[in-house]
C-alpha positions as CSV (number, residue, x, y, z in Angstrom):
1,M,116.6,83.0,111.9
2,A,115.3,84.9,108.7
3,R,112.2,83.6,107.5
4,P,111.5,82.0,104.6
5,P,110.0,83.9,101.4
6,E,106.3,82.5,101.5
7,P,105.9,80.5,97.6
8,L,103.9,82.5,95.1
9,R,100.6,81.3,94.9
10,E,98.7,81.0,91.5
11,D,96.1,81.7,90.1
12,P,94.6,82.5,86.4
13,G,94.7,85.9,85.1
14,D,91.0,85.2,84.0
15,E,88.5,88.0,84.1
16,P,86.8,86.4,87.7
17,G,90.2,86.1,89.1
18,L,91.5,89.2,88.8
19,G,90.0,90.8,91.3
20,A,91.1,88.0,92.9
21,I,94.5,88.6,92.7
22,E,94.0,92.7,93.4
23,D,93.2,91.5,96.9
24,C,97.0,88.8,97.2
25,I,98.8,91.5,96.7
26,A,97.2,94.0,99.0
27,H,96.8,92.0,101.8
28,G,100.4,90.7,100.9
29,K,101.2,87.9,99.1
30,S,103.1,86.9,96.7
31,I,101.5,85.3,93.3
32,N,102.0,83.7,89.7
33,V,99.5,84.9,87.4
34,T,98.9,82.4,85.3
35,L,97.1,81.2,82.0
36,I,97.5,84.9,80.3
37,F,96.8,84.8,76.5
38,S,95.9,88.2,75.1
39,L,97.3,91.6,74.8
40,Q,94.2,92.9,77.3
41,R,94.3,90.8,79.9
42,Y,97.7,90.9,80.4
43,R,96.7,94.8,80.8
44,E,94.0,93.7,83.4
45,V,96.9,92.0,85.6
46,V,99.4,95.0,85.3
47,E,96.7,97.2,86.4
48,A,95.8,94.3,88.9
49,Y,99.2,93.6,90.3
50,L,99.9,98.0,90.5
51,R,96.3,98.4,92.1
52,G,97.3,95.5,94.6
53,L,100.8,97.4,95.8
54,E,98.8,100.4,96.2
55,R,96.3,99.5,98.8
56,L,99.0,97.1,100.4
57,V,101.5,100.3,100.6
58,A,98.3,102.0,101.6
59,S,98.1,100.4,104.5
60,G,101.3,100.5,106.0
61,G,102.7,97.3,104.1
62,K,106.1,96.4,103.0
63,P,105.6,95.8,99.3
64,A,108.8,94.4,99.1
65,D,107.7,91.6,100.1
66,V,105.8,91.0,97.5
67,H,107.4,88.6,94.3
68,S,104.6,87.9,91.3
69,V,105.5,86.8,87.4
70,A,102.3,87.4,85.2
71,S,103.1,83.8,83.1
72,F,101.5,84.5,79.2
73,F,101.4,81.2,77.6
74,V,103.3,80.9,74.3
75,S,103.6,78.0,72.0
76,R,99.5,77.2,73.0
77,V,99.3,81.0,70.5
78,D,100.6,80.1,67.4
79,T,98.9,76.2,67.2
80,E,95.8,77.6,68.0
81,A,95.9,80.8,65.5
82,D,98.2,78.6,62.5
83,K,95.0,75.7,62.3
84,R,92.6,78.7,61.5
85,L,95.2,80.5,59.0
86,E,95.6,76.9,57.9
87,A,91.9,76.0,57.7
88,I,91.9,79.1,55.2
89,G,94.0,78.2,53.0
90,T,95.5,81.5,51.2
91,K,99.1,81.4,50.8
92,D,98.9,84.9,52.8
93,A,97.0,82.8,55.2
94,L,99.5,80.3,55.1
95,A,102.9,83.3,55.7
96,L,101.9,83.8,59.4
97,R,102.5,80.9,60.7
98,G,104.1,80.6,63.6
99,K,104.3,84.1,64.3
100,L,101.4,84.8,66.5
101,A,102.7,83.4,69.4
102,I,106.5,85.8,69.2
103,A,104.1,89.3,68.2
104,N,102.3,88.4,71.2
105,A,105.0,87.7,73.2
106,K,106.4,90.5,72.5
107,L,103.9,93.3,72.5
108,A,103.3,92.1,76.1
109,Y,107.0,92.8,76.8
110,E,106.5,96.5,75.7
111,H,103.3,96.7,77.9
112,Y,105.4,96.0,80.9
113,Q,108.4,98.6,80.2
114,E,105.5,101.4,79.9
115,S,104.1,99.7,83.1
116,F,107.3,99.7,85.8
117,S,108.2,103.0,84.5
118,G,106.9,106.7,84.7
119,R,105.6,108.2,87.8
120,R,103.0,106.1,89.1
121,W,106.1,103.4,89.6
122,E,108.5,104.9,90.5
123,Y,107.0,105.8,93.4
124,L,105.7,102.4,95.1
125,A,109.3,101.5,93.7
126,G,110.3,103.9,96.5
127,K,108.5,101.8,98.8
128,G,110.8,98.7,97.6
129,A,107.8,98.0,95.8
130,W,109.4,95.0,93.1
131,P,108.2,95.0,89.0
132,Q,105.8,92.1,88.1
133,R,107.6,89.9,85.7
134,C,107.3,89.0,81.8
135,L,107.0,84.8,82.5
136,W,106.9,82.5,78.2
137,A,105.3,79.2,79.4
138,S,104.7,76.7,76.9
139,T,108.0,77.1,75.2
140,S,108.0,74.6,73.3
141,T,108.3,74.2,69.8
142,K,105.1,72.2,69.0
143,N,105.2,72.7,65.3
144,P,108.4,70.0,64.3
145,E,108.6,72.8,61.3
146,Y,109.1,74.6,63.2
147,R,113.4,75.9,65.0
148,D,112.6,73.9,69.0
149,V,113.8,76.9,70.8
150,M,112.6,80.0,68.8
151,Y,110.4,80.8,71.5
152,V,113.3,81.4,73.6
153,E,115.7,82.6,71.4
154,E,113.3,85.1,70.4
155,L,112.5,85.8,74.0
156,I,115.5,86.7,75.5
157,G,114.9,90.1,77.8
158,P,115.4,92.1,81.4
159,D,113.6,90.5,83.7
160,T,112.3,88.2,82.1
161,V,111.5,84.1,82.8
162,D,111.2,81.4,80.9
163,T,110.1,78.5,82.3
164,M,111.7,75.4,80.3
165,P,111.2,71.6,79.6
166,A,114.0,69.9,79.9
167,E,114.1,68.2,76.6
168,T,114.0,72.6,75.1
169,V,116.9,73.6,78.0
170,E,118.8,70.6,76.7
171,A,117.6,71.7,72.7
172,F,118.7,75.1,74.0
173,Q,122.1,74.4,75.5
174,D,123.4,72.1,71.7
175,H,122.3,75.0,69.2
176,G,120.5,77.6,71.2
177,E,121.7,81.2,70.4
178,V,122.0,84.3,72.0
179,R,122.0,87.0,70.6
180,G,121.3,89.7,73.1
181,D,117.3,91.5,74.1
182,T,115.6,90.1,71.1
183,V,111.8,90.3,73.1
184,T,112.9,94.0,72.2
185,E,113.4,93.5,68.3
186,K,111.2,93.9,65.8
187,V,108.3,95.0,68.0
188,G,107.2,97.2,64.8
189,K,106.3,93.7,63.1
190,A,104.5,92.6,66.1
191,H,101.9,95.5,65.6
192,K,101.1,94.7,62.2
193,L,100.9,91.1,62.2
194,L,97.9,92.0,64.3
195,G,96.6,93.9,61.1
196,E,97.6,91.1,59.1
197,L,95.6,88.6,61.1
198,E,93.0,90.2,61.0
199,K,93.2,91.1,56.6
200,V,93.3,87.4,56.3
201,G,90.1,86.5,58.6
202,V,91.6,85.7,61.7
203,D,90.0,87.1,65.4
204,Y,92.5,88.2,67.3
205,D,90.5,87.9,70.5
206,D,88.5,85.3,69.1
207,V,92.0,83.1,69.2
208,T,93.2,83.5,73.3
209,E,89.7,83.8,74.3
210,T,89.4,80.2,73.5
211,L,93.0,79.2,74.9
212,E,91.6,80.7,77.8
213,L,88.8,78.8,78.0
214,E,90.2,76.2,77.8
215,G,93.1,76.9,80.2
216,V,90.3,77.4,82.5
217,Q,88.7,74.2,82.5
218,K,91.3,71.8,82.0
219,F,92.7,73.1,85.5
220,A,89.3,73.0,86.9
221,D,89.1,69.4,85.4
222,S,92.4,68.9,87.3
223,F,91.2,70.1,90.3
224,A,88.3,68.1,90.1
225,E,90.5,64.5,89.2
226,L,92.6,66.2,92.3
227,L,89.0,66.5,94.7
228,D,88.2,62.4,93.5
229,G,90.7,61.1,94.4
230,V,90.9,62.2,97.2
231,R,88.1,61.2,98.8
232,A,89.0,57.7,97.4
233,K,91.4,57.9,99.6
234,Q,89.2,59.0,102.0
235,G,87.3,56.1,102.1
236,E,90.0,52.9,101.2
237,L,90.9,54.8,105.0
238,A,87.4,55.1,106.9
239,P,86.8,52.5,109.4
240,A,85.1,49.5,108.2
């Protein structure tokens, strides 16, 4: 009887986690790389995945047994960027609200297409390796002024995963539109948007760094809370 596939381990895609990501892949462990916000960090995550596969192949491992996703958080990017744009308050700044998150994800997918093609990837694919798919997380719309399924509609494309909460699934089933591979549309405008944000005074790197630090802290807080709960339960069960 075949052994069921090992569940994906989860590791934050921050700078300290990059080495662990590479090592997990090199040892044949599937992994969900989460908490990705910036394009630079995503490039580093993809590179860690590719290096891990190369090490796995070099050691005689089976890359076909390894699977991975890179979880790019979407709506939180707009939440942080919009807050800054509203604080600036100019007409040009306000016109850019609700645009960075989708543009950011489309640029990430552009890098996905570039990374999982060409000679380097073809060699690994020939050994049975799977591409590390983009996973869109946090795709519910936080701002009620925005279309409630816009993050789903604009990020449809091959080899992507979208983890939608139940209310977003229901909304998309009710009135969502499928217009083809939207994740590959208007990529030129996405590149242009980063310059427009800088021009009005929003620092893209600071936006994504802030989100990463906050995300990691929330993970750490949740883990600490879990440990506190375990310790409390141990105390209750300990013999008098």
